[in-house]
C-alpha positions in Angstrom: 46.7 143.8 129.4 48.4 140.4 130.3 49.4 138.0 128.3 48.3 135.5 130.8 44.8 136.8 129.4 45.3 135.5 125.7 44.7 131.9 125.1 47.4 129.6 122.8 45.4 130.2 119.1 44.3 127.1 117.8 45.1 125.8 114.3 42.5 126.7 112.0 39.3 125.2 112.4 37.2 123.6 109.3 33.7 124.8 109.3 31.3 122.6 108.3 27.6 123.4 107.1 26.2 120.4 109.1 27.7 122.5 112.2 25.6 125.0 111.6 24.0 126.5 114.6 21.9 129.5 115.8 23.8 132.1 117.4 23.8 132.3 121.0 23.7 135.7 121.3 21.4 138.2 119.0 22.3 141.9 118.8 19.3 143.7 117.7 21.1 147.2 118.2 24.8 148.5 117.6 26.3 151.9 118.5 29.9 152.6 117.4 31.6 155.9 118.0 35.2 156.2 116.2 37.8 158.7 116.9 39.8 158.0 113.5 43.6 158.6 112.8 45.9 156.5 110.8 48.3 154.8 113.3 45.8 154.8 116.0 42.1 154.6 115.5 40.2 154.1 118.8 36.8 152.3 118.6 34.3 152.4 121.4 31.3 149.9 120.7 28.1 149.6 122.4 25.8 146.1 122.0 22.4 145.4 123.4 22.7 141.6 123.4 20.0 139.4 124.1 20.1 135.7 124.6 19.4 133.3 121.8 20.6 129.8 123.1 20.6 128.0 126.2 21.2 130.0 130.3 24.7 130.2 131.0 26.4 130.1 127.8 29.4 132.9 127.2 28.9 135.8 125.1 31.1 135.2 122.4 32.1 138.5 120.6 34.8 137.5 117.2 38.1 139.6 117.1 41.4 139.9 115.0 44.3 141.9 115.7 42.2 144.5 118.0 43.9 145.8 121.0 41.6 145.7 124.1 41.4 148.8 126.1 38.0 148.4 128.0 35.4 145.8 128.9 32.1 146.8 130.4 29.0 144.6 131.3 25.7 147.4 131.7 27.6 150.8 132.5 30.3 148.2 134.9 34.0 147.8 134.1 34.6 144.1 134.3 37.8 142.1 134.8 36.2 138.3 134.3 36.7 138.4 130.3 39.2 136.5 129.0 40.6 136.1 124.9 40.1 132.3 123.9 40.4 131.4 120.0 40.6 135.1 119.0 37.5 135.7 120.4 36.5 138.0 123.4 34.5 135.8 125.8 32.1 137.6 128.6 30.7 135.4 131.3 26.9 136.7 131.4 24.1 135.3 134.0 21.0 137.6 132.5 19.1 137.3 129.3 19.8 140.6 128.2 22.6 143.0 128.4 24.6 145.7 127.3 28.2 145.3 126.4 30.5 147.9 125.5 34.4 148.0 124.4 36.8 149.7 123.5 39.9 148.8 121.1 42.7 150.1 119.4 43.3 149.6 115.9 46.3 150.6 113.4 44.2 151.4 109.5 47.8 152.5 108.5 49.3 149.3 108.7 46.5 147.1 107.6 48.0 145.7 104.5 45.2 142.8 104.4 42.8 145.6 103.2 40.1 143.8 105.4 38.4 145.5 108.2 39.5 149.6 108.2 42.3 150.3 106.2 44.2 153.6 104.9 44.0 153.6 101.0 45.2 156.8 99.0 45.3 159.1 102.1 42.0 158.2 102.8 40.0 155.8 105.2 37.7 152.9 104.3 36.6 149.6 105.1 35.8 146.0 103.7 33.8 143.8 106.1 33.0 141.0 103.6 33.2 138.4 104.6 34.8 138.5 108.1 36.7 141.7 108.1 34.5 143.6 111.1 36.0 141.5 113.8 39.3 144.0 112.6 37.5 146.7 113.5 35.8 145.6 116.8 34.7 142.7 118.6 31.5 141.4 117.3 29.5 138.3 116.6 30.8 138.4 113.2 28.7 136.0 111.1 25.8 137.2 108.9 22.8 135.9 110.4 22.8 138.7 113.5 21.4 141.4 111.8 21.3 144.6 114.0 20.5 148.5 113.2 23.4 150.5 113.3 24.4 154.3 114.6 27.8 155.6 113.7 29.4 158.8 115.1 32.8 159.2 113.8 34.8 161.9 114.5 38.4 162.9 112.8 40.7 166.1 111.3 38.7 168.3 109.6 41.5 168.9 106.9 42.8 165.6 106.5 39.4 163.9 106.2 36.8 167.1 105.2 34.5 164.2 104.7 33.1 161.5 106.9 30.5 158.7 105.4 28.9 155.7 106.9 25.8 153.2 105.8 22.0 155.1 106.3 21.2 158.3 106.2 23.2 161.0 107.9 21.6 162.3 111.1 23.7 165.4 112.4 27.4 166.6 112.0 29.6 169.8 113.4 33.0 170.7 114.6 34.9 169.8 117.8 36.4 173.0 118.2 40.0 171.5 118.3 40.6 171.0 114.6 38.7 168.0 114.0 35.0 167.3 113.1 32.2 164.6 113.7 29.2 163.2 112.0 26.5 160.5 112.7 24.7 158.3 110.7 21.8 156.1 111.0 21.0 153.0 109.1 17.3 152.1 110.4 17.6 148.5 108.0 19.2 145.6 110.1 21.8 144.0 108.3 24.7 141.8 109.1 28.2 143.0 110.5 29.7 142.3 107.0 27.3 145.1 105.4 29.1 148.0 107.9 31.0 150.5 106.3 32.8 154.0 106.5 34.7 156.6 104.8 36.7 159.2 105.6 39.1 161.2 103.2 39.0 164.4 101.3 37.0 163.8 98.3 34.6 165.4 95.7 31.3 164.6 95.3 29.4 164.1 91.5 25.6 164.7 92.8 22.9 163.0 91.3 19.2 162.4 92.3 16.6 160.0 91.3 12.8 160.0 92.0 11.8 156.7 93.2 8.2 155.1 91.9 6.3 156.1 94.8 7.6 159.5 94.6 10.6 159.5 96.6 13.4 161.2 96.0 17.1 159.7 96.9 20.3 162.1 96.8 23.0 160.2 94.8 26.8 160.4 95.3 30.1 159.1 93.5 33.1 160.2 95.8 36.0 160.3 94.4 39.6 162.4 94.2 38.8 166.1 92.7 40.8 165.4 89.7 38.7 162.2 89.0 35.5 163.5 89.3 35.1 164.1 85.3 35.4 160.7 85.3 32.7 159.2 87.1 29.7 160.6 84.6 29.4 157.1 83.5 29.3 155.4 86.9 26.2 158.1 88.2 24.3 157.1 84.8 24.6 153.4 85.5 23.1 154.1 88.4 19.8 155.8 87.6 19.4 153.1 85.3 20.2 150.3 87.6 17.6 151.3 89.9 15.0 152.5 87.5 15.5 148.6 85.9 15.1 146.9 89.3 12.0 148.7 89.7 10.6 147.8 86.2 11.6 144.5 86.0 11.7 143.2 89.7 9.6 146.1 91.7 12.3 146.5 93.9 12.2 150.1 95.3 15.5 151.9 97.0 14.3 152.2 100.8 16.9 154.9 102.3 17.3 158.9 101.3 21.1 158.7 100.1 22.9 156.2 98.3 26.5 156.4 98.3 29.3 155.3 96.2 33.1 156.0 97.0 35.9 154.8 94.9 39.3 153.6 96.3 42.7 152.3 94.3 43.5 149.7 96.9 40.9 147.2 97.0 40.9 143.3 97.0 37.2 142.6 95.4 35.2 144.8 92.7 32.9 146.5 94.9 31.1 146.2 97.9 27.1 146.5 98.4 27.2 148.0 101.8 24.2 149.0 102.5 23.5 152.9 101.3 27.3 153.4 101.4 29.0 151.2 98.6 32.8 151.2 98.2 34.5 150.5 94.9 37.6 149.7 93.4 38.6 152.9 91.2 38.5 150.6 88.2 34.8 150.0 88.2 33.9 153.6 88.4 36.4 155.9 86.7 35.8 156.3 82.9 36.6 158.5 80.1 37.2 157.8 76.6 41.1 158.7 76.4 41.5 156.2 79.6 38.5 153.5 79.5 37.8 150.8 77.1 34.5 149.7 76.1 35.4 146.9 78.0 35.7 148.7 81.2 32.8 151.0 80.8 30.8 148.0 79.9 32.2 146.5 83.7 31.4 149.8 85.4 27.5 149.2 84.2 27.9 146.0 85.3 29.2 146.0 88.5 27.3 149.8 89.2 24.3 147.6 88.8 25.4 144.2 90.4 26.5 146.3 93.8 23.0 148.3 93.6 20.7 145.0 93.1 22.0 143.6 96.4 20.4 146.4 97.9 17.7 143.5 98.1 19.1 140.1 96.9 21.7 140.4 99.4 21.2 143.2 102.1 17.3 143.2 103.0 17.4 139.4 102.4 21.3 138.3 103.5 22.6 135.1 103.5 22.4 132.7 107.2 25.3 131.7 106.6 28.4 131.3 104.3 27.8 128.4 102.4 24.6 130.1 101.5 27.1 133.0 99.8 25.3 131.6 96.4 22.1 132.8 97.6 23.1 136.4 97.1 25.9 136.7 94.7 24.4 133.4 92.0 21.2 135.9 92.3 22.7 139.1 91.8 24.7 138.0 88.9 22.0 136.4 86.9 20.1 140.2 87.8 22.9 141.9 86.8 23.2 140.0 83.3 20.0 140.8 82.5 20.1 144.4 82.9 23.4 144.5 80.9 21.8 142.3 78.5 19.2 145.0 77.6 21.6 147.6 77.7 23.0 146.9 74.2 23.2 143.4 72.3 21.3 140.6 74.1 22.9 137.9 72.7 26.4 139.5 72.7 26.2 140.0 76.7 24.7 135.8 76.3 28.0 135.0 74.5 30.5 137.1 76.6 29.1 135.3 80.0 29.4 132.1 78.8 32.8 132.9 77.4 33.6 133.5 81.1 31.7 130.8 82.6 34.2 128.5 80.1 37.5 130.2 80.9 37.1 130.0 84.9 34.4 127.7 86.5 34.6 124.9 83.9 38.5 124.5 84.8 37.1 125.4 88.9 35.4 122.4 87.9 37.2 120.2 86.8 39.9 120.6 89.2 41.2 119.7 92.4 39.6 123.1 93.9 36.1 122.2 92.6 33.1 122.5 95.0 29.2 122.9 95.1 27.1 126.0 94.3 26.2 125.3 98.0 29.4 124.0 99.6 30.2 121.8 102.8 32.9 122.6 104.2 36.0 125.9 104.1 38.6 127.0 105.8 38.4 130.2 105.0 35.6 131.6 103.9 37.5 134.0 101.4 38.4 131.2 99.3 35.0 130.8 98.2 34.4 134.2 96.4 34.7 131.5 93.4 32.9 131.6 89.7 30.9 128.8 90.7 29.8 130.1 93.8 28.9 133.6 91.5 28.8 132.4 87.4 27.3 128.7 88.0 25.0 130.4 91.0 23.8 132.3 88.3 23.2 129.6 85.8 21.3 127.7 88.4 18.5 130.9 88.8 18.6 131.0 84.9 17.5 127.5 85.2 15.0 127.7 87.2 13.5 130.8 85.6 13.7 128.8 82.3 11.2 126.2 83.8 9.2 128.7 85.3 9.0 130.8 82.5 9.3 135.1 83.2 5.5 135.5 84.5 5.8 132.6 87.1 9.6 133.7 87.9 8.7 137.1 88.7 6.4 135.8 90.9 8.3 133.8 92.6 11.1 136.5 93.2 8.3 138.5 94.7 7.2 135.6 96.8 11.0 135.3 98.3 11.7 139.0 98.6 8.3 139.2 100.6 9.0 136.4 102.8 12.4 136.6 103.6 12.6 140.5 103.5 14.8 141.8 106.6 16.1 138.2 107.9 18.8 136.0 106.5 17.5 133.0 104.3 19.0 130.2 102.9 19.4 128.3 99.4 16.2 126.2 100.5 14.5 128.8 101.1 14.8 130.2 97.8 14.3 127.3 95.5 11.2 126.5 97.8 9.9 130.2 96.7 10.3 129.0 93.6 8.4 126.0 93.7 5.8 127.3 95.5 6.0 131.0 93.3 5.8 129.0 90.2 4.0 125.9 90.9 6.5 123.7 90.1 8.7 120.4 92.0 12.3 121.3 91.9 13.1 118.2 94.4 15.3 116.7 91.7 16.6 120.4 90.6 18.4 120.7 94.0 20.8 118.4 93.1 22.3 121.7 91.5 23.8 122.7 94.7 25.3 120.0 96.4 26.7 118.2 93.4 29.5 119.8 91.8 31.1 119.2 88.4 30.0 120.1 84.7 27.2 117.9 83.6 28.6 116.5 80.1 25.7 115.5 77.4 26.0 113.1 74.5 23.3 113.7 71.8 23.4 111.8 69.0 20.2 112.6 66.2 19.1 109.5 63.7 16.3 110.1 60.8 14.5 107.7 58.8 12.2 108.2 56.6 9.5 110.9 58.2 10.9 110.5 62.0 14.3 111.9 63.6 14.9 110.2 66.7 17.2 112.0 69.2 19.0 110.1 71.7 20.4 112.6 74.5 22.9 111.0 77.4 24.5 112.7 80.4 27.2 112.0 82.8 28.9 113.9 85.6 33.0 113.6 85.9 34.0 112.8 89.7 34.9 115.6 91.3 37.1 115.8 94.6 35.2 114.1 97.7 32.1 113.0 95.4 33.1 110.3 93.3 29.5 108.7 92.5 27.6 111.3 90.3 23.5 111.4 90.2 22.0 112.4 87.0 21.1 116.1 87.0 17.7 118.1 85.5 19.2 119.5 82.6 17.2 122.4 80.8 18.1 122.1 76.9 15.8 124.2 74.4 16.3 122.0 71.2 15.4 123.0 67.4 15.5 121.1 64.5 16.4 122.6 60.7 16.5 121.2 57.6 19.5 120.3 56.0 18.2 121.3 52.1 16.2 124.0 52.7 17.8 126.0 56.1 14.2 126.2 57.6 13.3 125.2 60.9 11.5 122.0 60.9 9.7 122.5 64.2 8.9 124.8 67.2 12.1 125.3 69.6 11.2 122.6 72.1 12.3 122.9 76.2 13.3 118.6 77.2 14.0 118.4 80.6 16.8 115.8 81.0 16.5 114.5 84.4 17.4 110.6 84.0 21.0 109.3 82.7 19.4 108.9 78.9 16.2 109.6 77.4 15.0 109.6 74.0 12.6 112.1 72.2 10.9 111.8 69.1 9.9 114.0 66.5 7.4 112.9 63.4 6.8 114.6 60.0 10.6 115.9 59.7 10.8 114.5 55.8 14.2 115.9 55.1 17.6 115.4 56.9 17.3 117.7 60.3 20.6 119.4 61.6 20.1 119.6 65.2 20.5 122.7 67.2 20.8 121.8 70.8 21.1 124.1 74.4 20.3 126.9 72.5 21.0 130.3 74.5 23.1 127.8 76.5 19.6 127.1 78.5 22.0 124.5 81.0 26.0 125.2 82.2 26.3 121.6 80.2 28.8 120.3 78.0 27.5 119.0 75.0 28.8 116.1 72.8 27.1 115.0 69.4 27.7 113.3 66.3 27.7 116.5 63.9 29.3 116.5 61.4 31.7 119.5 60.2 29.4 120.8 57.7 26.4 120.7 60.2 28.2 122.9 62.2 28.8 125.3 59.3 25.1 124.9 58.4 24.3 126.2 61.5 26.9 128.7 62.0 25.1 129.8 58.8 21.7 129.6 58.9 20.5 128.8 62.9 18.1 131.7 64.2 19.4 131.6 67.8 22.3 133.6 68.2 24.1 131.9 70.7 23.4 128.2 69.0 24.9 130.0 66.0 27.9 131.2 67.4 28.5 128.2 69.3 28.3 126.5 65.9 31.2 128.6 64.9 33.1 128.0 67.9 33.1 124.2 67.8 33.8 124.0 63.7 37.1 125.8 65.1 37.3 124.0 68.5 37.7 120.7 66.6 40.2 122.0 63.7 42.5 123.3 67.0 42.0 120.0 68.7 42.8 117.9 65.6 46.0 120.7 64.6 47.4 120.1 68.1 46.9 116.3 68.4 47.8 115.6 64.8 50.1 118.3 64.0 47.9 119.3 61.4 44.5 119.8 60.3 42.3 121.3 57.2 41.8 124.7 57.8 39.1 125.3 55.0 35.3 124.2 56.7 36.7 127.1 59.3 37.7 130.0 56.7 34.4 129.3 54.7 32.0 129.6 57.4 34.2 132.9 58.6 33.8 134.3 55.3 30.4 133.2 54.9 29.9 135.3 58.7 31.7 138.4 57.5 29.7 138.6 54.6 26.1 138.4 56.3 24.7 142.1 56.1 21.6 141.1 58.4 24.2 140.3 61.2 25.2 142.6 63.9 28.4 143.8 63.4 29.1 143.1 67.6 28.0 139.8 67.2 30.2 138.8 63.7 33.1 140.1 66.2 32.7 137.8 68.7 32.2 134.9 66.1 34.9 134.7 64.3 37.5 134.9 67.1 39.3 131.3 67.9 38.8 129.7 71.0 41.1 130.8 73.5 44.1 128.6 74.1 43.3 127.6 77.6 39.7 126.5 76.2 41.3 124.5 73.3 43.8 122.8 76.5 40.5 122.2 78.0 39.4 119.4 75.6 42.5 117.7 75.5 43.9 114.8 77.7 46.8 115.8 78.0 47.5 119.4 77.7 50.7 120.5 75.1 50.9 124.4 75.7 53.9 124.4 72.7 51.1 122.3 70.4 48.2 124.1 71.0 50.1 127.4 70.6 51.2 126.4 67.2 48.0 125.0 66.1 45.8 128.3 66.6 48.7 130.9 65.5 48.1 128.7 62.2 44.8 128.6 62.2 45.1 132.4 62.9 47.2 133.0 60.0 45.4 131.1 57.4 42.4 133.3 58.2 44.9 136.1 57.7 45.5 135.2 54.5 42.5 133.6 52.9 40.7 136.9 53.6 43.0 139.4 53.4 40.8 141.6 51.1 37.8 141.3 53.4 39.6 142.5 56.8 41.1 144.8 55.0 37.7 146.3 53.8 36.2 145.7 57.4 39.1 148.3 58.9 38.6 150.5 56.6 35.0 150.5 56.6 34.5 150.9 60.4 37.1 154.1 60.5 35.5 157.3 61.7 36.7 160.7 62.0 33.5 161.0 64.5 34.2 161.7 68.6 34.1 158.6 70.6 30.7 157.5 71.4 30.1 155.2 74.1 26.5 153.7 72.1 26.0 149.9 70.9 26.8 151.0 67.1 29.8 152.9 68.1 31.1 149.8 70.5 30.4 147.1 67.6 32.8 149.0 65.4 35.5 149.7 67.5 35.2 146.0 68.3 35.3 144.1 64.7 37.5 146.9 63.6 40.4 145.5 66.4 39.6 142.2 65.5 40.4 142.6 62.1 43.9 144.3 63.0 44.7 141.2 64.5 43.8 138.8 61.8 45.5 141.3 59.3 48.8 140.9 61.7 48.4 137.4 62.0 48.2 137.2 57.9 52.3 138.7 57.9 51.5 141.2 55.9 54.4 143.5 56.3 52.5 146.8 56.8 50.7 145.6 59.7 53.3 146.7 62.4 53.1 150.1 60.7 48.9 149.7 60.1 48.9 149.3 64.0 51.3 151.9 65.0 49.2 154.3 62.9 45.9 153.2 64.3 47.8 153.7 68.2 48.9 157.1 67.6 45.5 158.4 65.7 43.1 157.1 68.4 40.8 159.0 70.4 39.9 156.6 72.5 41.6 154.0 75.0 39.5 151.0 73.1 41.3 151.5 69.9 44.5 152.4 71.1 45.2 149.6 73.5 43.7 147.5 70.4 47.1 148.5 68.8 49.5 148.5 71.1 48.4 144.5 71.7 49.1 143.9 68.0 52.2 145.8 68.4 53.1 143.7 72.3 52.5 140.7 70.3 54.8 141.0 67.4 59.1 141.3 66.5 58.4 145.2 64.8 60.7 147.9 66.4 57.1 149.9 67.2 56.5 148.1 69.8 59.2 149.2 72.4 58.3 152.8 70.6 54.6 152.3 71.4 55.0 151.2 74.6 56.8 154.1 75.7 54.8 156.4 74.3 51.7 154.5 76.5 53.9 154.8 79.7 54.7 158.5 79.4 51.4 159.7 78.7 49.9 157.4 81.2 52.8 157.5 83.9 50.3 159.0 86.3 47.3 157.0 86.2 47.2 153.9 88.3 44.7 152.3 86.1 45.8 152.6 82.8 49.6 151.4 83.9 47.7 148.4 84.4 46.7 147.9 81.3 50.0 148.6 80.3 51.8 145.8 82.6 48.9 143.2 81.9 49.4 143.9 78.0 53.3 142.8 78.8 52.1 139.9 80.4 49.8 138.5 77.9 52.2 138.8 75.2 53.0 135.7 73.3 56.3 136.2 72.6 58.9 133.7 73.3 60.2 136.0 75.9 57.6 137.1 77.7 58.9 135.9 81.0 62.0 137.8 81.0 59.7 141.1 80.3 57.2 140.3 82.6 60.6 139.4 85.7 62.1 142.9 84.5 58.6 144.5 85.3 58.0 143.3 88.6 61.2 145.1 89.4 59.8 148.1 88.2 59.5 151.3 90.0 55.7 151.7 89.1 55.1 147.6 90.3 53.8 146.9 93.8 52.3 143.8 95.6 51.0 146.0 98.2 48.0 146.9 95.2 46.0 144.4 94.2 44.9 145.7 90.9 48.8 146.0 89.9 49.7 142.8 91.6 46.4 140.8 89.7 47.6 142.9 86.2 51.0 141.3 85.9 51.4 138.6 88.1 47.8 137.0 87.5 47.8 137.9 83.7 51.0 136.2 83.6 49.8 133.1 85.3 46.9 132.6 82.6 48.9 133.1 79.6 49.3 129.3 78.3 52.6 129.8 76.4 55.1 132.0 78.6 53.5 130.1 82.2 54.0 126.5 80.8 57.4 127.3 79.5 59.2 123.3 79.6 61.2 124.4 82.3 59.5 125.4 85.1 60.7 129.0 85.1 57.1 130.8 85.0 56.1 128.2 87.4 59.1 129.0 90.3 58.3 132.6 89.2 54.5 132.5 90.7 55.4 130.4 93.1 57.6 132.9 94.5 55.6 136.2 93.7 52.4 134.2 95.7 54.9 133.6 98.8 55.5 137.2 99.1 52.7 138.4 98.0 50.7 136.4 101.0 53.1 138.1 103.5 51.0 141.2 102.9 47.4 140.1 101.5 46.7 136.4 101.6 43.2 136.9 99.6 44.9 137.8 96.8 47.8 135.6 96.9 45.4 132.6 97.6 43.2 133.9 94.6 46.1 133.6 92.2 47.5 130.1 93.2 44.4 128.5 90.7 46.3 128.0 87.3 49.2 125.8 89.5 46.2 123.6 90.6 46.0 122.5 87.0 49.1 120.3 87.4 47.1 116.8 86.6 46.3 117.9 82.9 49.7 118.1 81.6 52.7 116.2 81.1 54.5 114.5 83.4 57.6 116.8 83.2 55.6 120.1 83.6 53.2 118.2 86.8 56.0 117.3 88.3 57.2 120.5 88.3 54.1 122.3 89.3 54.0 119.9 91.9 56.9 120.9 93.3 56.2 124.7 93.5 52.9 124.0 95.1 54.8 121.7 97.3 56.9 124.5 98.3 54.8 126.8 98.6 52.6 124.3 101.4 55.9 124.2 103.1 56.6 128.2 103.5 56.8 129.1 107.1 54.0 131.7 108.3 51.7 131.0 105.5 48.0 131.9 105.7 45.3 129.8 106.1 44.5 131.4 102.4 46.8 130.2 100.8 47.8 127.2 102.9 43.8 125.9 102.1 44.0 126.6 97.9 47.5 124.9 98.0 47.1 122.6 100.0 43.9 121.3 98.4 45.5 121.8 95.0 47.9 118.9 95.7 45.6 116.6 97.8 42.5 117.2 95.3 
């Protein structure tokens, strides 16, 4: 093709929700034919197109990095097509046509890992959000739904397994060393759900019988050597399918469901219809190589991607501004599933801790955006905690307002009404209103207004009456300086300070205005306020409760999350005082922790979470100016005092939870390992002379990765000679396992030692380190960037290191680079010297020639937001 056919590329455009227009052309049916080769794959596409816009409008098909070889309209070659703004433009006069194109792509040179690419000798795809245009020309937007028929041919020895969406139709040999397979997906889907895998893979098979009696063939496809590590994922898939039938009434609809694990993947997993493609991190597990957290994460991600079959696939999103429609709802669903598999209280604690670690800072920083954004430059930058985790909290609040029965009815209405279509967040809320019989007019503000509401709560008691005064405000965020009051469902209960008994039933208060007063009569004794029980609203509570009140709630509250929250707030207040004033009285925290450890009625898994100190980053979020050094000193001082003051208890807990039984993945066994590793951490913090030897003993004797990595983390943070010995043993044992080596890199990047930056620089030059693999990049660079002490060195060396790595990574994989930038964007939260150093690195990134729009958008917003 002559260069004259290609118009000059335009500057990256800003996409705005207000500019949405329905597609000018629909594509009801697609047939794809792949001649697969890692260096030169030929893709022939046959599109049946139907006009959906005004007459005379040409057909515009998105493309990125494609070499066009042929264009046919209704069977005849045409030459009046052109490439304009990365689109193939074809003039068409009629209302329906058959378009055929042929292109060539090079999967083995696709380092962006979007479209069709090579990973570990196999070929696979990732098309969300806009990767399909890197495979063939197509209107690559989520509101164009088509049925797909796919034919693949490939070298049989190199790629003996050929998988695609839907159900298998036929397969055979070509007689020349290649073979072919055909698949058909009868359910209309957007192009971002297309999937293809070709490789030398082994299958762990299974079956699931649906509630209507259909038998579904299940398969987990991995390298032969990894087959034994797939049983947990297969079990989680079966549990997920049964749970979705029981809780939401959703049955699987195809005859097969396949999952393929690959080592190179930008995300955790992808819900492609009938063919999920997973980061191997979220499939492979055995006791020797995976922690309890890994097992939990596999269950959650397998469930999440399976649940997308209805909340994302059967009902998809109209445009990418509606991304939370599928992701927020599906996160809420996977959280419910995970809560039902073990401790619901611990699961809620984990979810809120994650929200506060990622989404709350996002809402308070330059990258803040509503759950339904108004504009974007690069959509991949909006796969954020706000879209996923805060989006899930919006669903949870509506479920709380409606109650279980009405919420289920509203979900049924949503699925039935929009099955096979592309819907919006407004469509979902309207179904909640209609199915639940409620008015959510004011609640809709949650979708358009960014920021984390702050609620001031003050409780007064006079005679037999208690008066609760609530006031809310939402801090300004970029582009939204004036804020309106939000609808906040707050679960509240009062407890008697003298008796420790509840003084009233739990109440659901809907705070809708800037302030509200609630009166409780018949309250004879001084009440203590338990508020936002179960974390019923994603807000920050500012109350007048004293340290004594918080300690009381940590002992007596009957809501597990509120009990945990009281302990965390007591710790947080103490740590903030220590960071600001240089010292603080630790007595109340020590007493509260002792009471929690001594309470035989509490689940050990809950105790382990309750006695952990808030993170350094969360402490920093409470300060007007973050002082990393002061925070580190305050937190280490409290850890040391807790370790020393409760030394006997930590030893007792550590010894009592040791076992000679083989590894079990059960709630009780997980809780024992968790509390034992927490105890080991406090023993080390106390400064006891045998702490390193104790950790090394656990490291050597461990029959599971949870205990081995728990001990290694303690050793890596210390100064003992056993530290290097343990790191060497760990590396030599797992040198051939990429996922475990990620843990080796990450553990060192998170070390609290003063020489961590030097160690990370050296690790970046290690033969096993590469920026080309997203897991490896995240394990070292991503982990280091959240290490508050090491990253925020006063000389700015940590900032320079991160910027250097991001610039290099951007040349390979812009999506992953952009995801690792946010720690630099929080420069306004720091002292002027650090802020200037961070800003300088952001300016250097923005000024880099050839920067991707992914990284440019994140860096420029971080400077200007």
